[in-house]
KOLGU-4560 file (N, C-alpha, C; in nm, 3 decimals, padded with zeros to 5 digits):
<recs>
<n_xx: 03.787 n_yy: 10.299 n_zz: -16.084 ca_xx: 03.731 ca_yy: 10.416 ca_zz: -15.953 c_xx: 03.865 c_yy: 10.343 c_zz: -15.876 mol: A seq: 1 type: UNK>
<n_xx: 03.954 n_yy: 10.446 n_zz: -15.864 ca_xx: 04.098 ca_yy: 10.377 ca_zz: -15.728 c_xx: 04.031 c_yy: 10.327 c_zz: -15.621 mol: A seq: 2 type: UNK>
<n_xx: 04.114 n_yy: 10.229 n_zz: -15.578 ca_xx: 04.030 ca_yy: 10.211 ca_zz: -15.484 c_xx: 04.187 c_yy: 10.188 c_zz: -15.351 mol: A seq: 3 type: UNK>
<n_xx: 04.173 n_yy: 10.215 n_zz: -15.231 ca_xx: 04.287 ca_yy: 10.262 ca_zz: -15.145 c_xx: 04.278 c_yy: 10.108 c_zz: -15.041 mol: A seq: 4 type: UNK>
<n_xx: 04.429 n_yy: 10.106 n_zz: -15.001 ca_xx: 04.422 ca_yy: 10.023 ca_zz: -14.899 c_xx: 04.496 c_yy: 10.066 c_zz: -14.772 mol: A seq: 5 type: UNK>
<n_xx: 04.495 n_yy: 10.030 n_zz: -14.645 ca_xx: 04.560 ca_yy: 10.090 ca_zz: -14.537 c_xx: 04.692 c_yy: 10.001 c_zz: -14.500 mol: A seq: 6 type: UNK>
<n_xx: 04.746 n_yy: 10.025 n_zz: -14.456 ca_xx: 04.876 ca_yy: 09.950 ca_zz: -14.420 c_xx: 04.963 c_yy: 10.038 c_zz: -14.257 mol: A seq: 7 type: UNK>
<n_xx: 05.005 n_yy: 09.931 n_zz: -14.171 ca_xx: 05.069 ca_yy: 10.027 ca_zz: -14.057 c_xx: 05.192 c_yy: 09.925 c_zz: -14.021 mol: A seq: 8 type: UNK>
<n_xx: 05.255 n_yy: 10.058 n_zz: -13.966 ca_xx: 05.425 ca_yy: 10.020 ca_zz: -13.919 c_xx: 05.442 c_yy: 10.090 c_zz: -13.800 mol: A seq: 9 type: UNK>
<n_xx: 05.500 n_yy: 09.983 n_zz: -13.715 ca_xx: 05.518 ca_yy: 10.046 ca_zz: -13.614 c_xx: 05.704 c_yy: 10.033 c_zz: -13.578 mol: A seq: 10 type: UNK>
<n_xx: 05.739 n_yy: 10.161 n_zz: -13.608 ca_xx: 05.890 ca_yy: 10.195 ca_zz: -13.550 c_xx: 05.914 c_yy: 10.275 c_zz: -13.433 mol: A seq: 11 type: UNK>
<n_xx: 06.046 n_yy: 10.277 n_zz: -13.409 ca_xx: 06.057 ca_yy: 10.410 ca_zz: -13.316 c_xx: 06.079 c_yy: 10.499 c_zz: -13.385 mol: A seq: 12 type: UNK>
<n_xx: 06.116 n_yy: 10.589 n_zz: -13.296 ca_xx: 06.109 ca_yy: 10.763 ca_zz: -13.351 c_xx: 06.219 c_yy: 10.767 c_zz: -13.413 mol: A seq: 13 type: UNK>
<n_xx: 06.352 n_yy: 10.739 n_zz: -13.401 ca_xx: 06.463 ca_yy: 10.726 ca_zz: -13.477 c_xx: 06.460 c_yy: 10.689 c_zz: -13.632 mol: A seq: 14 type: UNK>
<n_xx: 06.367 n_yy: 10.568 n_zz: -13.628 ca_xx: 06.329 ca_yy: 10.540 ca_zz: -13.799 c_xx: 06.223 c_yy: 10.623 c_zz: -13.863 mol: A seq: 15 type: UNK>
<n_xx: 06.123 n_yy: 10.713 n_zz: -13.805 ca_xx: 06.027 ca_yy: 10.732 ca_zz: -13.840 c_xx: 06.075 c_yy: 10.841 c_zz: -13.966 mol: A seq: 16 type: UNK>
<n_xx: 06.185 n_yy: 10.919 n_zz: -13.983 ca_xx: 06.199 ca_yy: 11.020 ca_zz: -14.082 c_xx: 06.220 c_yy: 10.951 c_zz: -14.197 mol: A seq: 17 type: UNK>
<n_xx: 06.327 n_yy: 10.834 n_zz: -14.187 ca_xx: 06.374 ca_yy: 10.783 ca_zz: -14.298 c_xx: 06.256 c_yy: 10.696 c_zz: -14.314 mol: A seq: 18 type: UNK>
<n_xx: 06.131 n_yy: 10.663 n_zz: -14.249 ca_xx: 06.055 ca_yy: 10.569 ca_zz: -14.334 c_xx: 05.958 c_yy: 10.661 c_zz: -14.378 mol: A seq: 19 type: UNK>
<n_xx: 05.879 n_yy: 10.786 n_zz: -14.341 ca_xx: 05.821 ca_yy: 10.857 ca_zz: -14.439 c_xx: 05.892 c_yy: 10.886 c_zz: -14.565 mol: A seq: 20 type: UNK>
<n_xx: 06.012 n_yy: 10.938 n_zz: -14.545 ca_xx: 06.052 ca_yy: 10.990 ca_zz: -14.709 c_xx: 06.071 c_yy: 10.850 c_zz: -14.838 mol: A seq: 21 type: UNK>
<n_xx: 06.113 n_yy: 10.693 n_zz: -14.761 ca_xx: 06.096 ca_yy: 10.603 ca_zz: -14.769 c_xx: 05.956 c_yy: 10.571 c_zz: -14.863 mol: A seq: 22 type: UNK>
<n_xx: 05.834 n_yy: 10.586 n_zz: -14.794 ca_xx: 05.726 ca_yy: 10.616 ca_zz: -14.839 c_xx: 05.688 c_yy: 10.707 c_zz: -14.930 mol: A seq: 23 type: UNK>
<n_xx: 05.714 n_yy: 10.785 n_zz: -14.942 ca_xx: 05.704 ca_yy: 10.922 ca_zz: -15.013 c_xx: 05.716 c_yy: 10.887 c_zz: -15.183 mol: A seq: 24 type: UNK>
<n_xx: 05.866 n_yy: 10.856 n_zz: -15.136 ca_xx: 05.935 ca_yy: 10.779 ca_zz: -15.285 c_xx: 05.807 c_yy: 10.687 c_zz: -15.348 mol: A seq: 25 type: UNK>
<n_xx: 05.772 n_yy: 10.596 n_zz: -15.301 ca_xx: 05.671 ca_yy: 10.517 ca_zz: -15.349 c_xx: 05.590 c_yy: 10.566 c_zz: -15.434 mol: A seq: 26 type: UNK>
<n_xx: 05.508 n_yy: 10.703 n_zz: -15.413 ca_xx: 05.477 ca_yy: 10.738 ca_zz: -15.498 c_xx: 05.314 c_yy: 10.711 c_zz: -15.457 mol: A seq: 27 type: UNK>
<n_xx: 05.283 n_yy: 10.558 n_zz: -15.480 ca_xx: 05.132 ca_yy: 10.536 ca_zz: -15.430 c_xx: 05.049 c_yy: 10.564 c_zz: -15.327 mol: A seq: 28 type: UNK>
<n_xx: 05.125 n_yy: 10.677 n_zz: -15.232 ca_xx: 05.111 ca_yy: 10.674 ca_zz: -15.101 c_xx: 05.003 c_yy: 10.773 c_zz: -15.098 mol: A seq: 29 type: UNK>
<n_xx: 04.880 n_yy: 10.773 n_zz: -15.070 ca_xx: 04.760 ca_yy: 10.882 ca_zz: -15.032 c_xx: 04.759 c_yy: 10.991 c_zz: -14.917 mol: A seq: 30 type: UNK>
<n_xx: 04.805 n_yy: 10.911 n_zz: -14.797 ca_xx: 04.791 ca_yy: 11.019 ca_zz: -14.674 c_xx: 04.892 c_yy: 10.897 c_zz: -14.577 mol: A seq: 31 type: UNK>
<n_xx: 04.937 n_yy: 10.991 n_zz: -14.492 ca_xx: 05.025 ca_yy: 10.930 ca_zz: -14.402 c_xx: 04.989 c_yy: 11.000 c_zz: -14.266 mol: A seq: 32 type: UNK>
<n_xx: 04.927 n_yy: 10.904 n_zz: -14.114 ca_xx: 04.911 ca_yy: 10.963 ca_zz: -14.007 c_xx: 05.029 c_yy: 10.840 c_zz: -13.939 mol: A seq: 33 type: UNK>
<n_xx: 05.056 n_yy: 10.967 n_zz: -13.807 ca_xx: 05.141 ca_yy: 10.897 ca_zz: -13.725 c_xx: 05.084 c_yy: 10.911 c_zz: -13.588 mol: A seq: 34 type: UNK>
<n_xx: 05.057 n_yy: 10.783 n_zz: -13.525 ca_xx: 05.009 ca_yy: 10.771 ca_zz: -13.386 c_xx: 05.108 c_yy: 10.749 c_zz: -13.292 mol: A seq: 35 type: UNK>
<n_xx: 05.056 n_yy: 10.758 n_zz: -13.164 ca_xx: 05.148 ca_yy: 10.734 ca_zz: -13.041 c_xx: 05.117 c_yy: 10.582 c_zz: -12.973 mol: A seq: 36 type: UNK>
<n_xx: 05.202 n_yy: 10.530 n_zz: -12.878 ca_xx: 05.184 ca_yy: 10.399 ca_zz: -12.849 c_xx: 05.042 c_yy: 10.409 c_zz: -12.790 mol: A seq: 37 type: UNK>
<n_xx: 04.975 n_yy: 10.493 n_zz: -12.751 ca_xx: 04.834 ca_yy: 10.528 ca_zz: -12.698 c_xx: 04.727 c_yy: 10.516 c_zz: -12.780 mol: A seq: 38 type: UNK>
<n_xx: 04.780 n_yy: 10.536 n_zz: -12.934 ca_xx: 04.667 ca_yy: 10.585 ca_zz: -13.037 c_xx: 04.630 c_yy: 10.685 c_zz: -13.057 mol: A seq: 39 type: UNK>
<n_xx: 04.704 n_yy: 10.776 n_zz: -13.019 ca_xx: 04.635 ca_yy: 10.904 ca_zz: -13.032 c_xx: 04.732 c_yy: 10.996 c_zz: -13.164 mol: A seq: 40 type: UNK>
<n_xx: 04.617 n_yy: 11.029 n_zz: -13.227 ca_xx: 04.722 ca_yy: 11.077 ca_zz: -13.390 c_xx: 04.787 c_yy: 11.195 c_zz: -13.344 mol: A seq: 41 type: UNK>
<n_xx: 04.936 n_yy: 11.214 n_zz: -13.370 ca_xx: 05.019 ca_yy: 11.299 ca_zz: -13.372 c_xx: 05.035 c_yy: 11.373 c_zz: -13.467 mol: A seq: 42 type: UNK>
<n_xx: 05.031 n_yy: 11.340 n_zz: -13.605 ca_xx: 05.026 ca_yy: 11.457 ca_zz: -13.688 c_xx: 04.940 c_yy: 11.318 c_zz: -13.852 mol: A seq: 43 type: UNK>
<n_xx: 04.903 n_yy: 11.429 n_zz: -13.932 ca_xx: 04.843 ca_yy: 11.347 ca_zz: -14.035 c_xx: 04.852 c_yy: 11.437 c_zz: -14.149 mol: A seq: 44 type: UNK>
<n_xx: 04.872 n_yy: 11.394 n_zz: -14.283 ca_xx: 04.927 ca_yy: 11.490 ca_zz: -14.354 c_xx: 04.878 c_yy: 11.409 c_zz: -14.498 mol: A seq: 45 type: UNK>
<n_xx: 04.825 n_yy: 11.456 n_zz: -14.612 ca_xx: 04.793 ca_yy: 11.424 ca_zz: -14.726 c_xx: 04.901 c_yy: 11.432 c_zz: -14.822 mol: A seq: 46 type: UNK>
<n_xx: 04.910 n_yy: 11.313 n_zz: -14.925 ca_xx: 05.015 ca_yy: 11.347 ca_zz: -15.050 c_xx: 04.975 c_yy: 11.309 c_zz: -15.146 mol: A seq: 47 type: UNK>
<n_xx: 04.907 n_yy: 11.421 n_zz: -15.184 ca_xx: 04.888 ca_yy: 11.429 ca_zz: -15.366 c_xx: 05.008 c_yy: 11.486 c_zz: -15.472 mol: A seq: 48 type: UNK>
<n_xx: 04.938 n_yy: 11.458 n_zz: -15.565 ca_xx: 05.021 ca_yy: 11.486 ca_zz: -15.674 c_xx: 05.062 c_yy: 11.610 c_zz: -15.672 mol: A seq: 49 type: UNK>
<n_xx: 05.181 n_yy: 11.692 n_zz: -15.658 ca_xx: 05.240 ca_yy: 11.794 ca_zz: -15.666 c_xx: 05.311 c_yy: 11.840 c_zz: -15.537 mol: A seq: 50 type: UNK>
<n_xx: 05.213 n_yy: 11.812 n_zz: -15.416 ca_xx: 05.295 ca_yy: 11.831 ca_zz: -15.298 c_xx: 05.402 c_yy: 11.787 c_zz: -15.226 mol: A seq: 51 type: UNK>
<n_xx: 05.429 n_yy: 11.650 n_zz: -15.303 ca_xx: 05.568 ca_yy: 11.584 ca_zz: -15.263 c_xx: 05.722 c_yy: 11.710 c_zz: -15.262 mol: A seq: 52 type: UNK>
<n_xx: 05.684 n_yy: 11.772 n_zz: -15.330 ca_xx: 05.801 ca_yy: 11.864 ca_zz: -15.378 c_xx: 05.830 c_yy: 11.987 c_zz: -15.268 mol: A seq: 53 type: UNK>
<n_xx: 05.803 n_yy: 12.122 n_zz: -15.287 ca_xx: 05.874 ca_yy: 12.190 ca_zz: -15.156 c_xx: 05.755 c_yy: 12.234 c_zz: -15.063 mol: A seq: 54 type: UNK>
<n_xx: 05.643 n_yy: 12.182 n_zz: -15.092 ca_xx: 05.562 ca_yy: 12.224 ca_zz: -15.010 c_xx: 05.569 c_yy: 12.068 c_zz: -14.893 mol: A seq: 55 type: UNK>
<n_xx: 05.618 n_yy: 11.956 n_zz: -14.914 ca_xx: 05.656 ca_yy: 11.865 ca_zz: -14.827 c_xx: 05.790 c_yy: 11.876 c_zz: -14.744 mol: A seq: 56 type: UNK>
<n_xx: 05.853 n_yy: 11.971 n_zz: -14.745 ca_xx: 05.978 ca_yy: 12.016 ca_zz: -14.635 c_xx: 05.939 c_yy: 12.051 c_zz: -14.523 mol: A seq: 57 type: UNK>
<n_xx: 05.809 n_yy: 12.133 n_zz: -14.491 ca_xx: 05.826 ca_yy: 12.158 ca_zz: -14.354 c_xx: 05.748 c_yy: 12.063 c_zz: -14.301 mol: A seq: 58 type: UNK>
<n_xx: 05.673 n_yy: 11.974 n_zz: -14.363 ca_xx: 05.610 ca_yy: 11.871 ca_zz: -14.282 c_xx: 05.771 c_yy: 11.744 c_zz: -14.249 mol: A seq: 59 type: UNK>
<n_xx: 05.873 n_yy: 11.749 n_zz: -14.322 ca_xx: 05.938 ca_yy: 11.672 ca_zz: -14.307 c_xx: 06.008 c_yy: 11.716 c_zz: -14.156 mol: A seq: 60 type: UNK>
<n_xx: 06.036 n_yy: 11.856 n_zz: -14.190 ca_xx: 06.100 ca_yy: 11.941 ca_zz: -14.072 c_xx: 06.043 c_yy: 11.905 c_zz: -13.935 mol: A seq: 61 type: UNK>
<n_xx: 05.912 n_yy: 11.907 n_zz: -13.921 ca_xx: 05.842 ca_yy: 11.896 ca_zz: -13.849 c_xx: 05.822 c_yy: 11.732 c_zz: -13.773 mol: A seq: 62 type: UNK>
<n_xx: 05.867 n_yy: 11.652 n_zz: -13.878 ca_xx: 05.894 ca_yy: 11.508 ca_zz: -13.877 c_xx: 05.991 c_yy: 11.489 c_zz: -13.756 mol: A seq: 63 type: UNK>
<n_xx: 06.095 n_yy: 11.513 n_zz: -13.825 ca_xx: 06.233 ca_yy: 11.537 ca_zz: -13.734 c_xx: 06.224 c_yy: 11.586 c_zz: -13.610 mol: A seq: 64 type: UNK>
<n_xx: 06.167 n_yy: 11.679 n_zz: -13.591 ca_xx: 06.089 ca_yy: 11.726 ca_zz: -13.463 c_xx: 06.064 c_yy: 11.645 c_zz: -13.358 mol: A seq: 65 type: UNK>
<n_xx: 05.914 n_yy: 11.576 n_zz: -13.414 ca_xx: 05.884 ca_yy: 11.458 ca_zz: -13.354 c_xx: 05.955 c_yy: 11.374 c_zz: -13.308 mol: A seq: 66 type: UNK>
<n_xx: 05.985 n_yy: 11.345 n_zz: -13.431 ca_xx: 06.110 ca_yy: 11.220 ca_zz: -13.395 c_xx: 06.206 c_yy: 11.219 c_zz: -13.308 mol: A seq: 67 type: UNK>
<n_xx: 06.228 n_yy: 11.294 n_zz: -13.224 ca_xx: 06.342 ca_yy: 11.354 ca_zz: -13.123 c_xx: 06.290 c_yy: 11.311 c_zz: -13.008 mol: A seq: 68 type: UNK>
<n_xx: 06.137 n_yy: 11.338 n_zz: -12.987 ca_xx: 06.078 ca_yy: 11.337 ca_zz: -12.852 c_xx: 05.965 c_yy: 11.250 c_zz: -12.862 mol: A seq: 69 type: UNK>
<n_xx: 05.959 n_yy: 11.150 n_zz: -12.940 ca_xx: 05.867 ca_yy: 11.001 ca_zz: -12.909 c_xx: 05.908 c_yy: 10.909 c_zz: -12.915 mol: A seq: 70 type: UNK>
<n_xx: 05.897 n_yy: 10.783 n_zz: -12.844 ca_xx: 05.982 ca_yy: 10.638 ca_zz: -12.869 c_xx: 05.914 c_yy: 10.609 c_zz: -12.954 mol: A seq: 71 type: UNK>
<n_xx: 05.800 n_yy: 10.498 n_zz: -12.925 ca_xx: 05.773 ca_yy: 10.404 ca_zz: -13.027 c_xx: 05.640 c_yy: 10.456 c_zz: -13.081 mol: A seq: 72 type: UNK>
<n_xx: 05.584 n_yy: 10.460 n_zz: -13.241 ca_xx: 05.517 ca_yy: 10.536 ca_zz: -13.311 c_xx: 05.454 c_yy: 10.416 c_zz: -13.366 mol: A seq: 73 type: UNK>
<n_xx: 05.325 n_yy: 10.471 n_zz: -13.451 ca_xx: 05.243 ca_yy: 10.403 ca_zz: -13.556 c_xx: 05.241 c_yy: 10.445 c_zz: -13.687 mol: A seq: 74 type: UNK>
<n_xx: 05.250 n_yy: 10.420 n_zz: -13.776 ca_xx: 05.270 ca_yy: 10.475 ca_zz: -13.918 c_xx: 05.143 c_yy: 10.412 c_zz: -13.996 mol: A seq: 75 type: UNK>
<n_xx: 05.037 n_yy: 10.476 n_zz: -13.991 ca_xx: 04.937 ca_yy: 10.430 ca_zz: -14.103 c_xx: 04.926 c_yy: 10.511 c_zz: -14.230 mol: A seq: 76 type: UNK>
<n_xx: 04.965 n_yy: 10.401 n_zz: -14.360 ca_xx: 04.966 ca_yy: 10.454 ca_zz: -14.456 c_xx: 04.838 c_yy: 10.414 c_zz: -14.551 mol: A seq: 77 type: UNK>
<n_xx: 04.803 n_yy: 10.491 n_zz: -14.613 ca_xx: 04.695 ca_yy: 10.491 ca_zz: -14.665 c_xx: 04.724 c_yy: 10.475 c_zz: -14.826 mol: A seq: 78 type: UNK>
<n_xx: 04.709 n_yy: 10.405 n_zz: -14.953 ca_xx: 04.762 ca_yy: 10.382 ca_zz: -15.067 c_xx: 04.644 c_yy: 10.339 c_zz: -15.143 mol: A seq: 79 type: UNK>
<n_xx: 04.685 n_yy: 10.421 n_zz: -15.279 ca_xx: 04.578 ca_yy: 10.415 ca_zz: -15.382 c_xx: 04.642 c_yy: 10.293 c_zz: -15.494 mol: A seq: 80 type: UNK>
<n_xx: 04.535 n_yy: 10.159 n_zz: -15.479 ca_xx: 04.585 ca_yy: 10.045 ca_zz: -15.582 c_xx: 04.567 c_yy: 10.118 c_zz: -15.729 mol: A seq: 81 type: UNK>
</recs>
């Protein structure tokens, strides 16, 4: 059975979309959550095999809009080992 690990990154809104695209390309990411400075979850989406294609495009568009309005945020990544 596969194990999962969690990792967090604190970044500014300008880098949000770039970092999420980078994480998606890594391929072993199962889930991405984005939280504001106060810890409130702003966005959460699973990345399963097959979802990364056209279904992820609307998520990336929403991330672009979110990045424009937030300052610092935390990305929590759940990876499959």
